[in-house]
N, CA, C and O of each residue as an XYZ file, in Angstrom:
908
protein
N     -30.217     17.483    -18.429
C     -29.599     16.713    -19.500
C     -28.624     15.719    -18.877
O     -27.859     16.081    -17.983
N     -28.646     14.477    -19.338
C     -27.749     13.449    -18.819
C     -26.393     13.566    -19.486
O     -26.291     13.638    -20.711
N     -25.358     13.583    -18.672
C     -24.010     13.714    -19.220
C     -23.613     12.445    -19.951
O     -23.964     11.339    -19.540
N     -22.879     12.616    -21.035
C     -22.379     11.474    -21.780
C     -21.264     10.810    -20.988
O     -20.442     11.486    -20.369
N     -21.242      9.490    -21.011
C     -20.219      8.778    -20.276
C     -18.837      9.085    -20.857
O     -18.683      9.155    -22.076
N     -17.822      9.269    -19.988
C     -16.475      9.494    -20.494
C     -15.950      8.251    -21.188
O     -16.171      7.136    -20.717
N     -15.263      8.430    -22.295
C     -14.684      7.329    -23.037
C     -13.175      7.467    -23.067
O     -12.628      8.551    -22.866
N     -12.507      6.339    -23.325
C     -11.052      6.383    -23.362
C     -10.566      7.369    -24.412
O      -9.518      7.991    -24.243
N     -11.315      7.514    -25.490
C     -10.893      8.408    -26.562
C     -11.041      9.868    -26.173
O     -10.486     10.745    -26.835
N     -11.800     10.145    -25.079
C     -12.017     11.529    -24.676
C     -10.756     12.140    -24.063
O     -10.601     13.361    -24.055
N      -9.875     11.319    -23.562
C      -8.676     11.800    -22.897
C      -7.479     11.056    -23.450
O      -7.624     10.128    -24.246
N      -6.323     11.457    -23.035
C      -5.106     10.800    -23.478
C      -5.109      9.331    -23.093
O      -5.811      8.921    -22.168
N      -4.319      8.545    -23.809
C      -4.210      7.129    -23.485
C      -3.469      6.909    -22.171
O      -3.455      5.794    -21.649
N      -2.859      7.953    -21.637
C      -2.166      7.878    -20.358
C      -3.153      7.420    -19.289
O      -4.144      8.108    -19.047
N      -2.912      6.272    -18.637
C      -3.883      5.781    -17.649
C      -4.082      6.739    -16.477
O      -5.167      6.790    -15.898
N      -3.044      7.498    -16.124
C      -3.184      8.478    -15.043
C      -4.222      9.529    -15.408
O      -5.044      9.902    -14.572
N      -4.194     10.007    -16.638
C      -5.146     11.025    -17.066
C      -6.545     10.454    -17.199
O      -7.522     11.164    -16.958
N      -6.666      9.197    -17.575
C      -7.981      8.563    -17.632
C      -8.563      8.442    -16.224
O      -9.754      8.675    -16.015
N      -7.727      8.083    -15.276
C      -8.151      8.001    -13.883
C      -8.561      9.381    -13.381
O      -9.571      9.519    -12.690
N      -7.774     10.409    -13.731
C      -8.063     11.769    -13.303
C      -9.395     12.251    -13.895
O     -10.185     12.898    -13.208
N      -9.639     11.930    -15.178
C     -10.879     12.358    -15.824
C     -12.094     11.740    -15.143
O     -13.112     12.405    -14.956
N     -11.984     10.459    -14.770
C     -13.096      9.800    -14.085
C     -13.335     10.430    -12.722
O     -14.482     10.649    -12.332
N     -12.262     10.723    -11.996
C     -12.397     11.380    -10.699
C     -13.036     12.754    -10.829
O     -13.937     13.106    -10.067
N     -12.562     13.530    -11.805
C     -13.082     14.887    -11.981
C     -14.560     14.877    -12.363
O     -15.316     15.772    -11.984
N     -14.964     13.849    -13.121
C     -16.379     13.742    -13.482
C     -17.232     13.553    -12.226
O     -18.275     14.190    -12.078
N     -16.788     12.682    -11.329
C     -17.541     12.451    -10.098
C     -17.549     13.700     -9.216
O     -18.571     14.024     -8.610
N     -16.424     14.397     -9.142
C     -16.379     15.616     -8.348
C     -17.311     16.676     -8.914
O     -17.980     17.388     -8.164
N     -17.353     16.780    -10.238
C     -18.197     17.788    -10.869
C     -19.681     17.513    -10.614
O     -20.493     18.439    -10.612
N     -20.035     16.238    -10.399
C     -21.450     15.873    -10.215
C     -21.684     15.254     -8.836
O     -22.560     14.405     -8.671
N     -20.900     15.682     -7.853
C     -21.004     15.069     -6.533
C     -22.321     15.356     -5.835
O     -22.669     14.662     -4.880
N     -23.064     16.360     -6.285
C     -24.371     16.663     -5.707
C     -25.514     16.298     -6.652
O     -26.665     16.668     -6.419
N     -25.192     15.582     -7.698
C     -26.188     15.175     -8.692
C     -26.034     13.672     -8.922
O     -25.384     13.240     -9.875
N     -26.639     12.888     -8.039
C     -26.441     11.442     -8.076
C     -26.884     10.835     -9.404
O     -26.191      9.980     -9.955
N     -28.014     11.264     -9.914
C     -28.546     10.663    -11.140
C     -27.570     10.823    -12.296
O     -27.313      9.878    -13.041
N     -27.028     12.030    -12.437
C     -26.081     12.270    -13.527
C     -24.790     11.496    -13.305
O     -24.239     10.912    -14.239
N     -24.307     11.493    -12.060
C     -23.081     10.762    -11.761
C     -23.257      9.273    -12.031
O     -22.365      8.630    -12.583
N     -24.409      8.724    -11.641
C     -24.668      7.298    -11.837
C     -24.783      6.955    -13.318
O     -24.242      5.950    -13.779
N     -25.488      7.798    -14.050
C     -25.725      7.509    -15.461
C     -24.489      7.739    -16.325
O     -24.310      7.073    -17.345
N     -23.645      8.670    -15.926
C     -22.555      9.057    -16.809
C     -21.200      8.497    -16.476
O     -20.249      8.697    -17.233
N     -21.079      7.793    -15.352
C     -19.747      7.352    -14.929
C     -19.415      5.958    -15.434
O     -20.247      5.052    -15.386
N     -18.213      5.800    -15.909
C     -17.630      4.496    -16.215
C     -16.291      4.396    -15.511
O     -15.510      5.348    -15.511
N     -16.022      3.242    -14.910
C     -14.692      3.050    -14.351
C     -13.676      3.018    -15.475
O     -13.878      2.323    -16.471
N     -12.577      3.764    -15.334
C     -11.507      3.636    -16.332
C     -10.901      2.247    -16.222
O     -10.652      1.763    -15.118
N     -10.666      1.612    -17.339
C     -10.132      0.253    -17.322
C      -8.910      0.144    -18.240
O      -8.947     -0.545    -19.260
N      -7.824      0.837    -17.863
C      -6.615      0.707    -18.674
C      -6.034     -0.698    -18.558
O      -6.253     -1.387    -17.562
N      -5.318     -1.105    -19.547
C      -4.713     -2.432    -19.515
C      -3.670     -2.516    -18.412
O      -3.495     -3.554    -17.775
N      -2.978     -1.390    -18.200
C      -1.932     -1.352    -17.183
C      -2.105     -0.106    -16.325
O      -2.300      0.994    -16.843
N      -2.034     -0.288    -15.009
C      -2.162      0.857    -14.098
C      -1.693      0.441    -12.718
O      -2.094     -0.602    -12.200
N      -0.841      1.261    -12.127
C      -0.370      1.024    -10.756
C      -0.666      2.284     -9.964
O      -0.068      3.331    -10.214
N      -1.586      2.192     -9.010
C      -2.047      3.392     -8.312
C      -0.900      4.120     -7.617
O      -0.843      5.350     -7.633
N       0.019      3.361     -7.002
C       1.123      3.997     -6.277
C       2.076      4.718     -7.219
O       2.521      5.827     -6.924
N       2.390      4.094     -8.347
C       3.341      4.681     -9.290
C       2.690      5.705    -10.213
O       3.231      6.788    -10.437
N       1.528      5.351    -10.741
C       0.907      6.172    -11.789
C       0.005      7.262    -11.250
O      -0.352      8.186    -11.980
N      -0.368      7.171     -9.983
C      -1.227      8.205     -9.405
C      -0.541      8.905     -8.237
O      -0.282     10.107     -8.299
N      -0.245      8.158     -7.169
C       0.314      8.807     -5.980
C       1.647      9.494     -6.290
O       1.846     10.655     -5.931
N       2.553      8.780     -6.954
C       3.860      9.372     -7.232
C       3.768     10.548     -8.205
O       4.562     11.486     -8.133
N       2.798     10.489     -9.107
C       2.625     11.616    -10.036
C       2.160     12.853     -9.268
O       2.613     13.962     -9.555
N       1.270     12.679     -8.306
C       0.847     13.792     -7.454
C       2.028     14.278     -6.616
O       2.206     15.480     -6.416
N       2.832     13.333     -6.130
C       3.956     13.681     -5.263
C       5.014     14.509     -5.982
O       5.764     15.250     -5.346
N       5.075     14.386     -7.300
C       6.050     15.170     -8.059
C       5.769     16.660     -7.979
O       6.693     17.470     -8.044
N       4.501     17.028     -7.838
C       4.128     18.441     -7.825
C       4.034     18.996     -9.237
O       4.551     18.406    -10.186
N       3.383     20.114     -9.362
C       3.169     20.701    -10.694
C       4.455     21.176    -11.340
O       4.547     21.234    -12.567
N       5.462     21.519    -10.525
C       6.728     22.005    -11.072
C       7.822     20.948    -11.027
O       8.977     21.229    -11.346
N       7.456     19.724    -10.627
C       8.432     18.652    -10.568
C       9.367     18.714     -9.380
O      10.299     17.915     -9.294
N       9.144     19.646     -8.455
C      10.037     19.816     -7.310
C       9.533     19.139     -6.044
O      10.177     19.213     -4.997
N       8.406     18.494     -6.134
C       7.879     17.800     -4.964
C       6.663     18.496     -4.377
O       6.639     19.718     -4.233
N       5.669     17.712     -4.046
C       4.415     18.219     -3.502
C       4.508     18.217     -1.976
O       4.586     17.157     -1.355
N       4.498     19.409     -1.378
C       4.640     19.503      0.077
C       3.299     19.570      0.800
O       3.252     19.917      1.980
N       2.211     19.242      0.106
C       0.918     19.148      0.794
C       0.896     17.894      1.662
O       1.527     16.888      1.337
N       0.164     17.968      2.767
C       0.090     16.832      3.689
C      -0.743     15.714      3.072
O      -1.884     15.925      2.661
N      -0.158     14.532      3.017
C      -0.857     13.361      2.491
C      -1.330     12.441      3.609
O      -2.308     11.713      3.438
N      -0.647     12.465      4.751
C      -0.975     11.591      5.872
C      -0.881     12.392      7.159
O       0.121     13.060      7.413
N      -1.933     12.321      7.972
C      -1.953     13.030      9.252
C      -2.565     12.085     10.278
O      -3.741     11.734     10.186
N      -1.762     11.678     11.251
C      -2.212     10.733     12.275
C      -2.240     11.446     13.624
O      -1.255     12.065     14.025
N      -3.365     11.357     14.315
C      -3.514     11.945     15.648
C      -3.752     10.809     16.635
O      -4.726     10.066     16.515
N      -2.860     10.680     17.606
C      -2.981      9.618     18.604
C      -3.954     10.041     19.701
O      -4.293     11.218     19.826
N      -4.400      9.062     20.496
C      -5.342      9.341     21.577
C      -4.762     10.303     22.602
O      -5.501     11.065     23.225
N      -3.437     10.274     22.785
C      -2.815     11.163     23.770
C      -2.478     12.533     23.188
O      -1.851     13.353     23.858
N      -2.889     12.784     21.951
C      -2.669     14.091     21.342
C      -1.443     14.182     20.460
O      -1.271     15.171     19.747
N      -0.578     13.164     20.489
C       0.597     13.200     19.626
C       0.177     13.158     18.165
O      -0.777     12.472     17.796
N       0.895     13.894     17.351
C       0.556     13.983     15.930
C       1.784     13.682     15.076
O       2.915     13.977     15.462
N       1.541     13.095     13.923
C       2.599     12.885     12.949
C       1.993     13.115     11.568
O       0.854     12.723     11.313
N       2.742     13.740     10.691
C       2.247     13.981      9.347
C       3.369     13.778      8.345
O       4.544     13.926      8.680
N       3.007     13.440      7.123
C       3.957     13.273      6.039
C       3.361     13.900      4.780
O       2.158     13.792      4.539
N       4.187     14.544      3.992
C       3.724     15.133      2.740
C       3.684     14.064      1.650
O       4.183     12.953      1.828
N       3.078     14.425      0.518
C       3.065     13.512     -0.622
C       4.494     13.173     -1.035
O       4.817     12.009     -1.273
N       5.353     14.197     -1.121
C       6.734     13.970     -1.549
C       7.467     13.058     -0.569
O       8.221     12.178     -0.984
N       7.249     13.267      0.734
C       7.911     12.439      1.735
C       7.452     10.989      1.659
O       8.275     10.075      1.697
N       6.149     10.771      1.553
C       5.645      9.401      1.486
C       6.093      8.697      0.213
O       6.369      7.498      0.226
N       6.165      9.437     -0.879
C       6.643      8.846     -2.126
C       8.078      8.374     -1.969
O       8.403      7.245     -2.337
N       8.950      9.235     -1.419
C      10.353      8.875     -1.246
C      10.521      7.736     -0.239
O      11.292      6.805     -0.470
N       9.795      7.816      0.881
C       9.926      6.791      1.915
C       9.416      5.438      1.417
O      10.005      4.405      1.736
N       8.348      5.430      0.654
C       7.847      4.160      0.127
C       8.781      3.611     -0.949
O       8.879      2.394     -1.112
N       9.472      4.490     -1.690
C      10.483      4.023     -2.635
C      11.623      3.336     -1.910
O      12.084      2.272     -2.324
N      12.080      3.956     -0.815
C      13.143      3.335     -0.020
C      12.690      1.971      0.506
O      13.432      0.990      0.454
N      11.456      1.934      1.013
C      10.926      0.677      1.549
C      10.820     -0.381      0.450
O      11.153     -1.545      0.675
N      10.360      0.017     -0.729
C      10.231     -0.938     -1.837
C      11.592     -1.490     -2.237
O      11.732     -2.691     -2.469
N      12.592     -0.625     -2.319
C      13.939     -1.089     -2.671
C      14.468     -2.071     -1.638
O      15.058     -3.093     -1.990
N      14.255     -1.756     -0.343
C      14.742     -2.642      0.710
C      13.972     -3.953      0.748
O      14.568     -5.019      0.901
N      12.654     -3.881      0.611
C      11.849     -5.105      0.620
C      12.227     -6.015     -0.542
O      12.206     -7.239     -0.408
N      12.569     -5.427     -1.674
C      13.005     -6.241     -2.801
C      14.320     -6.964     -2.443
O      14.532     -8.108     -2.844
N      15.184     -6.297     -1.697
C      16.414     -6.943     -1.239
C      16.101     -8.127     -0.320
O      16.840     -9.112     -0.292
N      15.002     -8.022      0.429
C      14.620     -9.101      1.343
C      13.918    -10.249      0.620
O      13.548    -11.246      1.240
N      13.739    -10.106     -0.682
C      13.151    -11.191     -1.459
C      11.705    -11.000     -1.847
O      11.110    -11.907     -2.429
N      11.109     -9.845     -1.546
C       9.704     -9.613     -1.909
C       9.607     -9.432     -3.417
O      10.285     -8.580     -3.991
N       8.767    -10.230     -4.054
C       8.606    -10.212     -5.504
C       7.140    -10.035     -5.876
O       6.258    -10.107     -5.021
N       6.897     -9.806     -7.139
C       5.531     -9.639     -7.637
C       4.694    -10.869     -7.288
O       5.124    -12.007     -7.475
N       3.494    -10.612     -6.779
C       2.498    -11.611     -6.401
C       2.856    -12.380     -5.131
O       2.102    -13.266     -4.727
N       3.989    -12.067     -4.488
C       4.240    -12.633     -3.160
C       3.186    -12.117     -2.188
O       2.791    -10.953     -2.263
N       2.728    -12.971     -1.280
C       1.777    -12.552     -0.253
C       2.534    -12.075      0.983
O       3.451    -12.744      1.460
N       2.141    -10.919      1.488
C       2.819    -10.293      2.618
C       1.803     -9.984      3.716
O       0.908     -9.163      3.518
N       1.936    -10.634      4.870
C       1.092    -10.298      6.015
C       1.616     -9.005      6.629
O       2.780     -8.925      7.023
N       0.758     -8.000      6.707
C       1.130     -6.718      7.303
C       0.285     -6.526      8.560
O      -0.923     -6.304      8.480
N       0.936     -6.613      9.723
C       0.229     -6.486     10.994
C       0.806     -5.287     11.749
O       1.672     -5.434     12.611
N       0.310     -4.113     11.406
C       0.760     -2.865     12.000
C      -0.444     -2.062     12.464
O      -1.563     -2.279     11.999
N      -0.208     -1.136     13.382
C      -1.267     -0.234     13.794
C      -1.393      0.908     12.803
O      -0.802      0.874     11.724
N      -2.165      1.916     13.173
C      -2.304      3.096     12.314
C      -1.065      3.968     12.502
O      -1.063      4.901     13.304
N      -0.028      3.653     11.762
C       1.269      4.295     11.905
C       1.848      4.554     10.522
O       1.385      3.991      9.530
N       2.853      5.403     10.464
C       3.421      5.799      9.176
C       3.877      4.587      8.373
O       3.674      4.528      7.160
N       4.493      3.619      9.051
C       5.029      2.456      8.335
C       3.947      1.645      7.639
O       4.214      0.997      6.627
N       2.728      1.673      8.171
C       1.630      0.967      7.525
C       1.388      1.515      6.126
O       1.242      0.755      5.169
N       1.347      2.837      6.014
C       1.046      3.466      4.731
C       2.239      3.406      3.789
O       2.068      3.275      2.577
N       3.450      3.500      4.338
C       4.645      3.305      3.509
C       4.647      1.903      2.907
O       4.916      1.724      1.719
N       4.343      0.915      3.744
C       4.354     -0.470      3.301
C       3.297     -0.727      2.235
O       3.546     -1.453      1.273
N       2.117     -0.132      2.403
C       1.052     -0.310      1.411
C       1.499      0.202      0.045
O       1.313     -0.471     -0.968
N       2.091      1.398      0.023
C       2.571      1.957     -1.234
C       3.720      1.124     -1.804
O       3.764      0.852     -3.004
N       4.651      0.722     -0.928
C       5.795     -0.065     -1.388
C       5.346     -1.393     -1.985
O       5.872     -1.821     -3.012
N       4.385     -2.044     -1.352
C       3.890     -3.324     -1.869
C       3.252     -3.142     -3.245
O       3.455     -3.966     -4.137
N       2.480     -2.063     -3.420
C       1.900     -1.797     -4.735
C       2.982     -1.647     -5.792
O       2.871     -2.178     -6.897
N       4.041     -0.908     -5.430
C       5.123     -0.668     -6.393
C       5.832     -1.969     -6.768
O       6.313     -2.117     -7.892
N       5.893     -2.906     -5.829
C       6.526     -4.196     -6.076
C       5.567     -5.210     -6.689
O       5.983     -6.293     -7.102
N       4.286     -4.858     -6.748
C       3.218     -5.752     -7.229
C       3.052     -6.954     -6.305
O       2.636     -8.030     -6.733
N       3.384     -6.750     -5.028
C       3.145     -7.783     -4.029
C       1.698     -7.711     -3.554
O       1.007     -6.721     -3.792
N       1.248     -8.758     -2.885
C      -0.134     -8.867     -2.426
C      -0.154     -8.735     -0.903
O       0.441     -9.550     -0.199
N      -0.831     -7.722     -0.406
C      -0.886     -7.468      1.033
C      -2.027     -8.268      1.674
O      -3.153     -8.278      1.176
N      -1.713     -8.933      2.781
C      -2.735     -9.563      3.618
C      -2.833     -8.723      4.890
O      -2.011     -8.886      5.792
N      -3.818     -7.827      4.982
C      -3.926     -6.970      6.180
C      -4.300     -7.812      7.402
O      -5.131     -8.716      7.320
N      -3.672     -7.496      8.531
C      -3.953     -8.242      9.762
C      -3.956     -7.276     10.939
O      -3.026     -6.485     11.094
N      -4.982     -7.331     11.758
C      -5.042     -6.495     12.946
C      -4.066     -7.007     13.999
O      -3.894     -8.219     14.131
N      -3.423     -6.116     14.750
C      -2.530     -6.559     15.832
C      -3.236     -7.338     16.931
O      -2.574     -7.918     17.792
N      -4.580     -7.365     16.922
C      -5.325     -8.122     17.926
C      -5.256     -9.628     17.689
O      -5.611    -10.404     18.575
N      -4.808    -10.052     16.512
C      -4.772    -11.476     16.202
C      -3.756    -12.200     17.074
O      -2.716    -11.660     17.449
N      -4.105    -13.453     17.379
C      -3.206    -14.305     18.137
C      -2.499    -15.300     17.241
O      -2.732    -15.320     16.033
N      -1.624    -16.140     17.823
C      -0.840    -17.087     17.022
C      -1.673    -18.012     16.145
O      -1.292    -18.280     15.006
N      -2.812    -18.510     16.652
C      -3.616    -19.451     15.857
C      -4.157    -18.785     14.595
O      -4.092    -19.361     13.509
N      -4.693    -17.565     14.739
C      -5.213    -16.851     13.572
C      -4.100    -16.495     12.598
O      -4.296    -16.559     11.385
N      -2.948    -16.126     13.109
C      -1.831    -15.775     12.237
C      -1.324    -16.994     11.469
O      -1.002    -16.910     10.284
N      -1.261    -18.105     12.152
C      -0.832    -19.337     11.473
C      -1.794    -19.680     10.348
O      -1.368    -20.091      9.269
N      -3.079    -19.516     10.592
C      -4.085    -19.794      9.572
C      -3.898    -18.888      8.358
O      -3.982    -19.347      7.219
N      -3.650    -17.619      8.596
C      -3.471    -16.671      7.489
C      -2.210    -16.964      6.697
O      -2.197    -16.867      5.470
N      -1.157    -17.322      7.405
C       0.095    -17.619      6.717
C      -0.024    -18.887      5.885
O       0.457    -18.944      4.753
N      -0.671    -19.911      6.454
C      -0.783    -21.183      5.738
C      -1.776    -21.099      4.582
O      -1.443    -21.445      3.449
N      -2.991    -20.640      4.867
C      -4.001    -20.591      3.797
C      -3.725    -19.471      2.800
O      -4.056    -19.586      1.620
N      -3.116    -18.384      3.279
C      -2.789    -17.286      2.373
C      -1.476    -17.484      1.652
O      -1.113    -16.684      0.790
N      -0.754    -18.548      1.994
C       0.547    -18.853      1.388
C       1.453    -17.619      1.457
O       2.044    -17.206      0.460
N       1.544    -17.047      2.654
C       2.343    -15.835      2.850
C       3.830    -16.164      2.814
O       4.279    -17.145      3.407
N       4.580    -15.329      2.111
C       6.027    -15.507      2.017
C       6.782    -14.555      2.931
O       7.975    -14.736      3.173
N       6.081    -13.526      3.446
C       6.722    -12.508      4.261
C       5.721    -11.990      5.293
O       4.515    -11.990      5.050
N       6.230    -11.547      6.448
C       5.389    -10.871      7.438
C       6.098     -9.599      7.886
O       7.320     -9.573      8.029
N       5.309     -8.536      8.107
C       5.811     -7.260      8.609
C       4.974     -6.911      9.828
O       3.768     -6.699      9.709
N       5.603     -6.849     11.011
C       4.838     -6.701     12.244
C       5.538     -5.742     13.211
O       6.725     -5.449     13.072
N       4.774     -5.266     14.186
C       5.333     -4.426     15.248
C       6.225     -5.263     16.158
O       6.065     -6.479     16.272
N       7.176     -4.573     16.809
C       8.113     -5.276     17.677
C       7.393     -6.047     18.780
O       7.792     -7.160     19.123
N       6.325     -5.454     19.341
C       5.641     -6.104     20.453
C       4.857     -7.345     20.038
O       4.341     -8.061     20.896
N       4.762     -7.609     18.742
C       3.989     -8.761     18.276
C       4.856     -9.882     17.723
O       4.323    -10.899     17.279
N       6.164     -9.729     17.736
C       7.016    -10.763     17.138
C       6.884    -12.103     17.862
O       6.997    -13.157     17.238
N       6.643    -12.068     19.182
C       6.529    -13.307     19.943
C       5.375    -14.189     19.492
O       5.400    -15.400     19.710
N       4.366    -13.598     18.868
C       3.222    -14.377     18.390
C       3.618    -15.354     17.279
O       2.888    -16.301     16.984
N       4.778    -15.113     16.671
C       5.207    -15.947     15.552
C       6.219    -17.009     15.964
O       6.689    -17.775     15.123
N       6.561    -17.063     17.264
C       7.594    -17.994     17.709
C       7.249    -19.447     17.400
O       8.128    -20.235     17.051
N       5.975    -19.801     17.527
C       5.583    -21.199     17.333
C       4.982    -21.450     15.953
O       4.410    -22.513     15.709
N       5.107    -20.483     15.054
C       4.547    -20.654     13.716
C       5.661    -21.095     12.773
O       6.605    -20.342     12.535
N       5.559    -22.306     12.234
C       6.627    -22.804     11.363
C       6.548    -22.172      9.978
O       5.541    -21.573      9.603
N       7.625    -22.321      9.239
C       7.625    -21.840      7.866
C       8.850    -20.999      7.565
O       9.478    -20.440      8.464
N       9.171    -20.922      6.299
C      10.351    -20.184      5.885
C      10.063    -18.769      5.462
O      10.816    -18.192      4.678
N       8.979    -18.191      5.969
C       8.620    -16.839      5.559
C       9.595    -15.813      6.129
O      10.149    -16.001      7.212
N       9.794    -14.734      5.390
C      10.658    -13.640      5.823
C       9.989    -12.901      6.967
O       8.798    -12.598      6.902
N      10.753    -12.608      8.022
C      10.218    -11.948      9.216
C      10.823    -10.554      9.330
O      12.037    -10.400      9.468
N       9.961     -9.541      9.270
C      10.400     -8.144      9.304
C       9.726     -7.451     10.475
O       8.506     -7.514     10.620
N      10.521     -6.787     11.314
C      10.007     -6.128     12.508
C      10.118     -4.619     12.357
O      11.117     -4.102     11.857
N       9.080     -3.925     12.797
C       9.040     -2.466     12.771
C       9.169     -1.943     14.196
O       8.400     -2.335     15.073
N      10.147     -1.052     14.432
C      10.280     -0.408     15.734
C      10.880     -1.281     16.810
O      10.376     -1.312     17.933
N      11.950     -1.995     16.489
C      12.561     -2.879     17.480
C      13.070     -2.099     18.691
O      13.003     -2.593     19.817
N      13.576     -0.889     18.470
C      13.982     -0.027     19.573
C      15.160     -0.572     20.361
O      15.937     -1.383     19.857
N      15.291     -0.108     21.634
C      16.450     -0.490     22.457
C      16.547     -1.988     22.705
O      17.638     -2.504     22.948
N      15.423     -2.690     22.648
C      15.440     -4.127     22.912
C      16.204     -4.885     21.841
O      16.625     -6.022     22.057
N      16.381     -4.264     20.696
C      17.116     -4.911     19.620
C      16.222     -5.779     18.745
O      15.064     -6.041     19.070
N      16.791     -6.214     17.632
C      16.048     -7.019     16.665
C      16.112     -8.484     17.091
O      17.205     -9.017     17.280
N      14.956     -9.148     17.248
C      14.963    -10.559     17.648
C      15.696    -11.422     16.629
O      15.757    -11.085     15.447
N      16.244    -12.522     17.090
C      16.940    -13.448     16.202
C      15.992    -13.939     15.111
O      14.849    -14.308     15.381
N      16.482    -13.935     13.883
C      15.680    -14.409     12.766
C      14.831    -13.341     12.117
O      14.142    -13.608     11.133
N      14.871    -12.121     12.662
C      14.077    -11.021     12.124
C      14.996     -9.972     11.491
O      16.168     -9.861     11.851
N      14.451     -9.210     10.550
C      15.162     -8.091      9.932
C      14.469     -6.798     10.324
O      13.245     -6.757     10.453
N      15.247     -5.746     10.512
C      14.708     -4.463     10.958
C      14.234     -3.620      9.776
O      15.007     -3.315      8.867
N      12.965     -3.252      9.801
C      12.381     -2.425      8.745
C      13.106     -1.080      8.634
O      13.178     -0.500      7.550
N      13.633     -0.595      9.735
C      14.284      0.719      9.732
C      15.500      0.771      8.812
O      15.950      1.858      8.450
N      16.033     -0.379      8.433
C      17.140     -0.398      7.473
C      16.721      0.194      6.129
O      17.559      0.659      5.357
N      15.431      0.172      5.863
C      14.934      0.668      4.572
C      15.268      2.134      4.349
O      15.446      2.566      3.211
N      15.352      2.895      5.423
C      15.542      4.337      5.270
C      16.942      4.703      4.779
O      17.208      5.864      4.468
N      17.839      3.712      4.710
C      19.169      3.952      4.152
C      19.228      3.649      2.658
O      20.267      3.845      2.026
N      18.136      3.181      2.095
C      18.146      2.805      0.689
C      17.825      4.007     -0.205
O      17.473      5.085      0.274
N      17.955      3.791     -1.504
C      17.728      4.867     -2.463
C      16.269      5.300     -2.468
O      15.361      4.484     -2.309
N      16.061      6.609     -2.653
C      14.703      7.148     -2.758
C      14.191      7.082     -4.185
O      13.090      7.550     -4.475
N      14.993      6.497     -5.087
C      14.577      6.315     -6.480
C      14.249      4.844     -6.683
O      15.072      3.977     -6.391
N      13.065      4.561     -7.177
C      12.624      3.178     -7.365
C      12.332      2.919     -8.838
O      11.684      3.724     -9.507
N      12.816      1.789     -9.331
C      12.537      1.366    -10.696
C      11.749      0.062    -10.656
O      12.267     -0.952    -10.190
N      10.512      0.069    -11.133
C       9.724     -1.173    -11.124
C      10.343     -2.217    -12.035
O      10.994     -1.889    -13.027
N      10.131     -3.490    -11.682
C      10.705     -4.567    -12.485
C       9.703     -5.155    -13.471
O       9.961     -6.198    -14.073
N       8.573     -4.498    -13.635
C       7.582     -4.961    -14.602
C       6.332     -4.110    -14.541
O       6.142     -3.315    -13.620
N       5.489     -4.290    -15.533
C       4.246     -3.522    -15.603
C       3.180     -4.145    -14.710
O       3.164     -5.358    -14.500
N       2.291     -3.303    -14.187
C       1.158     -3.772    -13.381
C      -0.056     -3.882    -14.283
O      -0.507     -2.885    -14.847
N      -0.588     -5.087    -14.422
C      -1.745     -5.305    -15.282
C      -3.044     -5.156    -14.475
O      -3.057     -5.297    -13.252
N      -4.103     -4.875    -15.180
C      -5.376     -4.591    -14.522
C      -5.879     -5.761    -13.683
O      -6.590     -5.558    -12.699
N      -5.519     -6.972    -14.061
C      -6.018     -8.139    -13.318
C      -4.989     -8.682    -12.330
O      -5.161     -9.783    -11.808
N      -3.922     -7.926    -12.067
C      -2.971     -8.346    -11.042
C      -3.616     -8.219     -9.662
O      -4.325     -7.245     -9.408
N      -3.383     -9.188     -8.759
C      -3.953     -9.094     -7.402
C      -3.266     -8.002     -6.598
O      -2.086     -7.720     -6.803
N      -4.013     -7.382     -5.676
C      -3.482     -6.312     -4.839
C      -3.552     -6.666     -3.358
O      -2.570     -6.495     -2.635
N      -4.706     -7.160     -2.897
C      -4.887     -7.499     -1.496
C      -5.617     -8.821     -1.358
O      -6.400     -9.214     -2.223
N      -5.343     -9.502     -0.247
C      -6.030    -10.733      0.086
C      -6.578    -10.565      1.505
O      -5.818    -10.520      2.472
N      -7.904    -10.473      1.616
C      -8.549    -10.226      2.899
C      -9.071    -11.521      3.525
O      -9.618    -12.383      2.837
N      -8.894    -11.637      4.824
C      -9.534    -12.680      5.606
C     -10.609    -12.011      6.441
O     -10.311    -11.081      7.190
N     -11.856    -12.462      6.330
C     -12.946    -11.848      7.092
C     -12.908    -12.362      8.527
O     -12.227    -13.338      8.843
N     -13.654    -11.682      9.378
C     -13.682    -12.055     10.804
C     -14.570    -13.258     11.082
O     -14.544    -13.800     12.187
N     -15.339    -13.674     10.122
C     -16.197    -14.839     10.314
C     -17.560    -14.518     10.874
O     -18.293    -15.432     11.251
N     -17.934    -13.229     10.944
C     -19.203    -12.858     11.552
C     -20.409    -13.315     10.728
O     -21.534    -13.352     11.227
N     -20.159    -13.664      9.462
C     -21.278    -14.154      8.628
C     -21.201    -15.666      8.434
O     -21.839    -16.221      7.539
N     -20.418    -16.319      9.276
C     -20.260    -17.777      9.239
C     -19.673    -18.251      7.922
O     -19.476    -19.451      7.729
């Protein structure tokens, strides 16, 4: 028997619960492609912010005391490991969002994020969602010419990069905000702000507006392999 497609009326108007119902439907039929294909509809609430309405709701935990399950686990090539729980990432991304807002990051601002697979990358992704900013992902392999192209054509207002990559921006003109992650003993270069200041900010974040379904989230530049 083919399952009936889930409808908005089947669950609460709460967009989080509509998202959860759609996920649970796919999980229930994960070994039955035909039923999953025929019965699934993407939930399309008018307003929904994945970081606020989904991740943070999970981070609260069932008792409201915080979810201590691991949400992020990074294993380096040399064996070093780092992990963060849902509750930790929620709080850290709130701090980052509050600090980034102080630096002038606003809804629909484009932000070049050039970080490796590190905790700050995932904090920044969540923080940008909460601020309704638009992330332009950039690999640290990019050089000054490619970065200039992304900043100019992407109309980027802010960049967030590793300390070892700040020199790539020396010859790139523009009034964009420059944020460095992991400046360390070398200190923060002139004209840059240290991302680590974010950890002194409040772990409570209040959004300054609703996230609509058609709000932009990311702006990707392809590698050009398809000409």
